[in-house]
C-alpha positions as CSV (number, residue, x, y, z in Angstrom):
1,M,79.4,121.5,85.2
2,K,82.6,123.3,84.5
3,K,83.5,122.9,80.9
4,F,87.1,121.8,80.5
5,T,89.5,122.8,77.8
6,A,90.0,120.6,74.7
7,I,87.3,117.9,75.1
8,L,84.8,116.0,73.1
9,L,81.5,117.9,73.1
10,G,78.7,115.5,73.6
11,I,77.3,112.4,72.0
12,A,76.8,113.8,68.6
13,L,80.5,114.6,68.2
14,M,81.4,111.1,69.4
15,T,79.1,109.6,66.8
16,A,80.8,111.7,64.1
17,L,84.2,110.6,65.3
18,A,83.2,107.0,65.2
19,V,82.3,107.3,61.5
20,S,85.3,109.4,60.4
21,V,88.2,107.7,62.3
22,S,90.2,104.7,61.3
23,A,88.8,101.4,62.5
24,E,92.2,100.8,64.1
25,L,91.6,103.5,66.6
26,R,89.4,102.9,69.6
27,I,86.4,105.3,70.0
28,I,84.2,104.7,73.0
29,T,80.6,105.2,72.2
30,P,78.7,106.1,75.4
31,D,75.5,104.4,76.5
32,A,72.2,106.2,75.9
33,G,72.0,109.3,78.1
34,Y,75.7,109.3,79.0
35,E,78.6,111.4,77.8
36,V,82.2,110.0,77.6
37,Y,85.3,111.9,78.7
38,P,89.1,111.2,78.8
39,I,91.2,111.2,81.9
40,L,93.9,113.4,80.4
41,G,93.4,116.9,79.0
42,N,90.5,117.3,81.3
43,E,90.0,120.2,83.8
44,N,87.6,118.0,85.8
45,V,90.3,115.4,86.5
46,T,93.1,116.1,89.0
47,F,95.9,114.1,90.5
48,W,97.1,114.3,94.1
49,S,100.0,112.8,96.0
50,I,99.1,111.0,99.3
51,E,100.7,111.1,102.7
52,G,99.1,108.5,104.9
53,D,95.4,108.6,104.1
54,E,95.3,112.2,103.2
55,K,95.9,114.2,100.0
56,S,99.1,116.2,100.4
57,A,99.8,118.1,97.1
58,K,98.2,118.5,93.7
59,I,100.3,117.0,90.8
60,D,100.3,119.2,87.7
61,L,100.9,117.4,84.4
62,P,102.3,119.2,81.3
63,G,99.8,120.6,78.8
64,I,98.7,118.7,75.8
65,A,101.4,120.1,73.6
66,E,104.2,119.0,76.0
67,L,102.7,115.8,77.4
68,T,104.4,112.6,76.4
69,D,104.6,109.0,77.5
70,G,106.4,108.9,80.8
71,I,106.5,108.8,84.6
72,Y,105.3,111.9,86.5
73,G,104.7,112.9,90.1
74,P,106.2,112.2,93.5
75,G,107.4,108.7,93.9
76,D,106.7,108.1,90.2
77,G,103.1,107.9,91.0
78,I,101.6,108.5,87.6
79,Q,102.5,106.6,84.4
80,V,101.1,108.4,81.4
81,S,100.3,106.7,78.0
82,F,99.8,109.3,75.4
83,A,100.0,109.2,71.6
84,K,99.0,111.8,69.0
85,N,97.2,110.5,65.9
86,P,98.4,106.9,66.2
87,Q,97.4,104.6,63.4
88,S,96.2,102.1,66.0
89,H,96.1,102.0,69.8
90,H,94.4,99.9,72.5
91,L,93.6,103.1,74.5
92,P,90.6,105.3,73.7
93,A,91.2,108.2,71.4
94,F,89.7,111.7,71.9
95,K,89.9,115.1,70.4
96,L,91.7,117.1,73.1
97,V,92.4,120.4,71.4
98,K,89.5,122.7,70.6
99,G,89.4,123.4,66.8
100,S,91.7,120.6,65.9
101,D,90.9,117.2,64.4
102,D,94.0,115.6,66.0
103,L,93.1,112.5,68.0
104,Y,95.0,111.4,71.2
105,A,95.0,107.9,72.6
106,Q,95.5,108.4,76.3
107,G,95.3,106.9,79.7
108,V,97.1,106.7,83.1
109,N,98.4,104.0,85.4
110,V,98.7,105.1,89.1
111,L,100.4,103.7,92.1
112,N,98.9,103.7,95.6
113,N,100.8,106.9,96.5
114,T,98.5,108.9,94.1
115,V,94.7,109.6,94.0
116,V,92.8,110.4,90.9
117,E,89.9,112.8,91.5
118,I,87.0,113.4,89.1
119,Q,84.4,116.2,89.6
120,F,81.1,116.3,87.7
121,T,77.6,117.5,88.0
122,G,75.1,114.7,87.2
123,T,73.3,111.6,88.3
124,A,75.6,108.7,87.3
125,I,79.2,107.8,86.6
126,K,81.1,104.8,85.2
127,I,84.9,104.5,85.3
128,G,86.6,102.5,82.6
129,T,89.8,100.9,81.6
130,C,91.1,99.5,78.3
131,Y,94.0,97.6,80.0
132,R,93.9,94.8,82.4
133,N,96.6,92.2,83.1
134,G,95.9,88.7,84.4
135,G,99.3,88.6,86.2
136,T,101.0,91.4,88.0
137,G,100.8,94.0,85.2
138,S,97.8,95.9,86.5
139,S,96.1,96.3,89.9
140,K,93.1,94.1,90.7
141,T,91.7,96.2,93.4
142,A,90.9,99.8,94.1
143,K,89.0,102.0,96.5
144,I,86.5,104.6,95.2
145,L,84.8,107.3,97.2
146,V,81.8,109.3,96.0
147,D,81.6,112.5,98.0
148,G,83.7,110.9,100.7
149,K,81.7,107.6,101.0
150,E,83.3,104.4,99.8
151,M,81.3,102.5,97.1
152,P,81.8,99.0,95.8
153,L,83.5,98.1,92.5
154,V,81.9,96.0,89.8
155,K,82.7,92.5,91.0
156,D,85.9,91.0,89.5
157,A,85.9,93.7,86.7
158,L,89.6,94.4,87.2
159,Q,90.5,90.7,86.9
160,P,90.4,89.8,83.2
161,P,89.6,86.3,82.1
162,I,92.7,84.2,81.6
163,P,92.8,81.6,78.8
164,E,93.2,78.0,79.9
165,D,96.6,77.8,78.1
166,A,97.9,80.8,80.0
167,K,96.8,80.0,83.6
168,D,100.3,78.8,84.5
169,D,102.1,81.8,82.9
170,P,104.3,83.1,85.7
171,T,105.4,86.2,83.8
172,G,102.0,88.0,84.1
173,K,101.9,88.7,80.4
174,V,98.2,87.9,80.0
175,H,96.8,91.2,78.7
176,N,93.2,92.1,78.1
177,T,92.3,95.4,76.3
178,D,88.5,95.1,76.1
179,P,87.0,98.4,77.3
180,T,85.7,97.5,80.8
181,Y,83.9,99.5,83.5
182,F,85.1,98.6,87.0
183,F,83.0,101.1,88.8
184,V,79.3,102.2,88.2
185,A,77.2,104.5,90.4
186,E,73.7,105.4,89.2
187,G,70.8,107.2,90.8
188,L,73.0,109.9,92.4
189,K,71.5,113.3,93.4
190,D,71.7,115.9,90.6
191,K,74.5,117.9,92.1
192,K,78.3,118.3,91.9
193,H,80.1,115.2,93.0
194,T,83.7,114.4,93.8
195,V,84.9,110.9,92.9
196,S,88.2,109.8,94.4
197,I,90.0,106.8,93.0
198,Y,92.7,104.9,94.9
199,D,94.9,102.0,93.9
200,L,95.1,99.4,96.7
201,E,97.9,97.1,95.4
202,Q,101.4,98.0,96.7
203,G,103.7,98.5,93.8
204,I,101.2,97.6,91.1
205,R,99.5,100.3,89.0
206,L,95.8,100.8,88.5
207,A,94.9,101.6,84.9
208,L,92.1,103.9,83.9
209,D,91.6,105.9,80.7
210,H,87.9,107.1,80.4
211,Y,84.7,107.7,82.2
212,E,81.1,108.3,81.4
213,I,78.5,110.5,83.2
214,I,74.9,111.3,82.9
215,P,75.1,115.1,83.1
216,G,72.8,117.1,85.3
217,T,71.8,120.7,86.1
218,G,72.6,120.7,89.8
219,A,68.9,120.7,90.6
220,D,69.5,118.9,94.0
221,E,72.3,121.2,95.2
222,K,69.9,122.8,97.7
223,N,67.6,119.8,98.3
224,P,69.1,117.5,101.0
225,T,66.1,115.2,101.1
226,T,67.2,112.9,98.3
227,S,69.6,110.1,99.4
228,D,72.4,109.0,97.1
229,T,73.1,106.0,99.3
230,A,69.7,104.5,99.1
231,L,69.5,104.8,95.3
232,I,73.0,103.5,94.7
233,V,72.7,100.4,97.0
234,S,69.9,98.8,94.9
235,F,71.9,99.3,91.7
236,V,75.1,97.9,93.1
237,A,73.3,94.8,94.4
238,I,72.1,94.1,90.8
239,V,75.6,94.6,89.3
240,S,77.3,92.5,92.0
241,A,74.8,89.7,91.7
242,A,75.3,89.6,88.0
243,G,79.1,89.3,88.4
244,V,79.7,90.4,84.9
245,V,82.1,92.9,83.3
246,I,80.5,95.8,81.5
247,A,82.4,96.3,78.2
248,K,82.2,98.3,75.1
249,K,82.8,96.9,71.6
250,R,85.9,98.0,69.8
251,R,85.5,100.4,67.0
């Protein structure tokens, strides 16, 4: 897998960060066998504007040194949340500049005129968010394609639990910042995959800020006999039946 500029290098580095960083910063510790990556500052993540159902143009964000909170892209499609060395933040923090100890809390919120594309070589991927809104503050539905084939989301993962005393809140200010995975695909062929993420709610942004993969070597690139679909279907059935949100504890 192509190594991108300014990224955490593996699980060992993540463990070291978890020990050294303030408890007020959120560090995502990946599950066994997985590696965790940010959405921003990552060569393997690209953003595209959409015309109809097709990608029309790549959206280039500023580099790490110039990137700030703000709205980017055609039709204001990308809302960036980005903070250097914050004392605390609900979004996950990563080292994004090689050779620097600076930590950046980061994430994006995208409209349905923008697609987020992740490329990786490996056998599994989980896509996570640290912001969900029980009202109209974040999208409750998305479409995700793996190598052009639509795959189901984790059931109800984008809909946070709403406290009883807030169920009649008309303002949509019921926030949930528990790290949550709303898409999980395991048992993929060991090859390069393209994952395309679409928001499906008109005018409401889909929030995402990190993902995990089980890295691979590309051993199945020339072996067409292994089926991704058959392997994924059994796993998705288990996740959907459970109807639970997969979450990470806050560090």
